[in-house]
py3Dmol code that shows the C-alpha trace and the ligand (Angstrom):
import py3Dmol

protein = """\
ATOM      1  CA  MET A   1       0.008   0.014   0.068  1.00  0.00           C
ATOM      2  CA  THR A   2       2.866   2.341   0.834  1.00  0.00           C
ATOM      3  CA  GLU A   3       4.183   1.694  -2.619  1.00  0.00           C
ATOM      4  CA  ASN A   4       0.874   2.626  -4.168  1.00  0.00           C
ATOM      5  CA  LEU A   5       0.807   5.916  -2.276  1.00  0.00           C
ATOM      6  CA  LYS A   6       4.376   6.763  -3.382  1.00  0.00           C
ATOM      7  CA  SER A   7       3.749   6.142  -7.083  1.00  0.00           C
ATOM      8  CA  GLU A   8       0.698   8.298  -6.975  1.00  0.00           C
ATOM      9  CA  SER A   9       2.338  10.996  -5.172  1.00  0.00           C
ATOM     10  CA  CYS A  10       3.302  14.141  -6.877  1.00  0.00           C
ATOM     11  CA  LYS A  11       6.640  16.103  -6.094  1.00  0.00           C
ATOM     12  CA  CYS A  12       5.059  19.588  -6.532  1.00  0.00           C
ATOM     13  CA  PHE A  13       6.479  20.946  -3.205  1.00  0.00           C
ATOM     14  CA  ASP A  14       9.899  19.661  -3.866  1.00  0.00           C
ATOM     15  CA  GLU A  15      10.006  20.922  -7.246  1.00  0.00           C
ATOM     16  CA  TYR A  16       8.531  24.256  -6.219  1.00  0.00           C
ATOM     17  CA  LEU A  17      10.761  24.704  -3.595  1.00  0.00           C
ATOM     18  CA  ALA A  18      14.028  23.717  -5.716  1.00  0.00           C
ATOM     19  CA  ALA A  19      12.883  26.365  -8.341  1.00  0.00           C
ATOM     20  CA  VAL A  20      12.229  29.057  -5.575  1.00  0.00           C
ATOM     21  CA  ARG A  21      15.802  28.177  -4.246  1.00  0.00           C
ATOM     22  CA  GLU A  22      17.389  28.716  -7.497  1.00  0.00           C
ATOM     23  CA  LYS A  23      15.912  32.030  -7.767  1.00  0.00           C
ATOM     24  CA  ILE A  24      16.915  33.013  -4.112  1.00  0.00           C
ATOM     25  CA  VAL A  25      20.522  31.934  -4.610  1.00  0.00           C
ATOM     26  CA  ASN A  26      20.761  33.584  -7.911  1.00  0.00           C
ATOM     27  CA  ASN A  27      19.350  36.755  -6.488  1.00  0.00           C
ATOM     28  CA  LEU A  28      21.608  36.795  -3.611  1.00  0.00           C
ATOM     29  CA  GLY A  29      24.508  36.421  -6.046  1.00  0.00           C
ATOM     30  CA  ASP A  30      27.958  36.368  -4.680  1.00  0.00           C
ATOM     31  CA  ASN A  31      26.853  38.084  -1.582  1.00  0.00           C
ATOM     32  CA  ALA A  32      25.859  35.108   0.469  1.00  0.00           C
ATOM     33  CA  ILE A  33      26.933  31.639   1.306  1.00  0.00           C
ATOM     34  CA  ASP A  34      25.397  28.694   3.191  1.00  0.00           C
ATOM     35  CA  THR A  35      21.876  29.868   2.067  1.00  0.00           C
ATOM     36  CA  LYS A  36      19.225  27.707   3.456  1.00  0.00           C
ATOM     37  CA  VAL A  37      15.650  27.694   2.077  1.00  0.00           C
ATOM     38  CA  GLU A  38      12.807  25.650   3.488  1.00  0.00           C
ATOM     39  CA  TRP A  39       9.147  25.776   3.816  1.00  0.00           C
ATOM     40  CA  SER A  40       7.732  27.661   6.762  1.00  0.00           C
ATOM     41  CA  ASN A  41       5.301  25.465   8.940  1.00  0.00           C
ATOM     42  CA  THR A  42       6.019  22.098   7.502  1.00  0.00           C
ATOM     43  CA  THR A  43       4.175  19.344   8.762  1.00  0.00           C
ATOM     44  CA  TRP A  44       5.965  15.666   8.832  1.00  0.00           C
ATOM     45  CA  ILE A  45       3.648  12.840   9.266  1.00  0.00           C
ATOM     46  CA  LEU A  46       4.893   9.381   9.259  1.00  0.00           C
ATOM     47  CA  GLY A  47       3.488   6.789   6.414  1.00  0.00           C
ATOM     48  CA  GLY A  48       0.826   9.001   4.805  1.00  0.00           C
ATOM     49  CA  ASP A  49       0.130  10.977   1.780  1.00  0.00           C
ATOM     50  CA  TYR A  50      -0.084  14.359   3.020  1.00  0.00           C
ATOM     51  CA  ALA A  51       0.938  17.909   1.968  1.00  0.00           C
ATOM     52  CA  PRO A  52       4.212  18.941   3.572  1.00  0.00           C
ATOM     53  CA  VAL A  53       2.804  22.418   4.399  1.00  0.00           C
ATOM     54  CA  ASN A  54      -0.718  23.265   5.583  1.00  0.00           C
ATOM     55  CA  PRO A  55      -2.468  26.295   6.333  1.00  0.00           C
ATOM     56  CA  GLN A  56      -2.595  27.634   9.978  1.00  0.00           C
ATOM     57  CA  VAL A  57      -5.428  29.342  11.802  1.00  0.00           C
ATOM     58  CA  LYS A  58      -4.312  31.881  14.517  1.00  0.00           C
ATOM     59  CA  PHE A  59      -6.684  32.676  17.270  1.00  0.00           C
ATOM     60  CA  GLU A  60      -6.410  34.472  20.382  1.00  0.00           C
ATOM     61  CA  TYR A  61      -8.607  35.165  23.501  1.00  0.00           C
ATOM     62  CA  ARG A  62      -8.982  36.262  26.833  1.00  0.00           C
ATOM     63  CA  LYS A  63      -9.297  33.634  29.581  1.00  0.00           C
ATOM     64  CA  ILE A  64     -11.859  33.727  32.230  1.00  0.00           C
ATOM     65  CA  LYS A  65     -10.744  32.562  35.450  1.00  0.00           C
ATOM     66  CA  LYS A  66     -12.344  30.299  38.003  1.00  0.00           C
ATOM     67  CA  GLY A  67     -13.967  33.231  39.800  1.00  0.00           C
ATOM     68  CA  GLY A  68     -15.084  34.870  36.864  1.00  0.00           C
ATOM     69  CA  GLU A  69     -12.383  37.278  36.490  1.00  0.00           C
ATOM     70  CA  ILE A  70     -11.540  38.015  33.036  1.00  0.00           C
ATOM     71  CA  ALA A  71      -7.487  37.848  32.397  1.00  0.00           C
ATOM     72  CA  LYS A  72      -6.016  40.860  31.507  1.00  0.00           C
ATOM     73  CA  GLY A  73      -3.452  39.318  29.018  1.00  0.00           C
ATOM     74  CA  ILE A  74      -4.318  37.778  25.623  1.00  0.00           C
ATOM     75  CA  THR A  75      -3.797  34.049  25.187  1.00  0.00           C
ATOM     76  CA  LYS A  76      -2.607  33.348  21.566  1.00  0.00           C
ATOM     77  CA  ASP A  77      -2.500  29.943  20.009  1.00  0.00           C
ATOM     78  CA  CYS A  78      -3.008  28.372  16.336  1.00  0.00           C
ATOM     79  CA  ILE A  79      -3.964  25.083  15.050  1.00  0.00           C
ATOM     80  CA  THR A  80      -2.848  23.700  11.571  1.00  0.00           C
ATOM     81  CA  VAL A  81      -5.622  22.171   9.163  1.00  0.00           C
ATOM     82  CA  SER A  82      -4.281  19.677   6.693  1.00  0.00           C
ATOM     83  CA  ALA A  83      -5.158  20.165   2.963  1.00  0.00           C
ATOM     84  CA  ASN A  84      -7.192  17.665   0.862  1.00  0.00           C
ATOM     85  CA  PHE A  85      -5.746  18.447  -2.227  1.00  0.00           C
ATOM     86  CA  CYS A  86      -2.140  19.439  -3.410  1.00  0.00           C
ATOM     87  CA  CYS A  87      -2.185  23.347  -4.040  1.00  0.00           C
ATOM     88  CA  PHE A  88      -0.143  23.184  -7.128  1.00  0.00           C
ATOM     89  CA  CYS A  89      -1.460  20.219  -9.210  1.00  0.00           C
ATOM     90  CA  GLY A  90      -4.798  19.587  -7.534  1.00  0.00           C
ATOM     91  CA  ARG A  91      -4.273  16.060  -6.751  1.00  0.00           C
ATOM     92  CA  LYS A  92      -6.098  14.569  -4.142  1.00  0.00           C
ATOM     93  CA  TYR A  93      -4.190  13.384  -1.134  1.00  0.00           C
ATOM     94  CA  GLN A  94      -4.773   9.794  -0.038  1.00  0.00           C
ATOM     95  CA  LYS A  95      -4.539  10.014   3.747  1.00  0.00           C
ATOM     96  CA  ALA A  96      -3.546   6.942   5.765  1.00  0.00           C
ATOM     97  CA  ASP A  97      -6.697   7.458   7.881  1.00  0.00           C
ATOM     98  CA  LYS A  98      -9.372   7.147   4.947  1.00  0.00           C
TER      99      LYS A  98
END
"""
ligand_1 = """\
1
ZN
Zn 0.909 18.238 -6.553
"""
view = py3Dmol.view(width=600, height=400)
view.addModel(protein, "pdb")
view.setStyle({"model": 0}, {"cartoon": {"style": "trace"}})
view.addModel(ligand_1, "xyz")
view.setStyle({"model": 1}, {"stick": {}})
view.zoomTo()
view.show()
C-alpha cells in the first residue's frame, strides 16, 4: 500500500521549493553563502500522503478565570488544518486514515 501511495504521489512541493531556491540563490549572487531555503510551517507525518505545508489558523482570546474574573493578558495559539488536495497540481491526497 505504501508503494501505491508513493507511485501516485506528486513532487510539487519539492519541485517548487527547488525552483524558488534557485531564484533566491541567483538573486543573492556572490553576496551570500550557506543559504538555507525551506518551507515554513512544515508538517511531517509518518506513512501517509499529506501536504508537507498546511494552512494555519491563528486565534487569540482572553481567559475567564475560575472566579469569573477576566484575564488582562491575551492568550494566543494556532492550529494547523490539513489540506485535502495539492495546491499546485490539484491531486487529492490519499490520507492514511481514509
Ligand atoms: Zn501536486
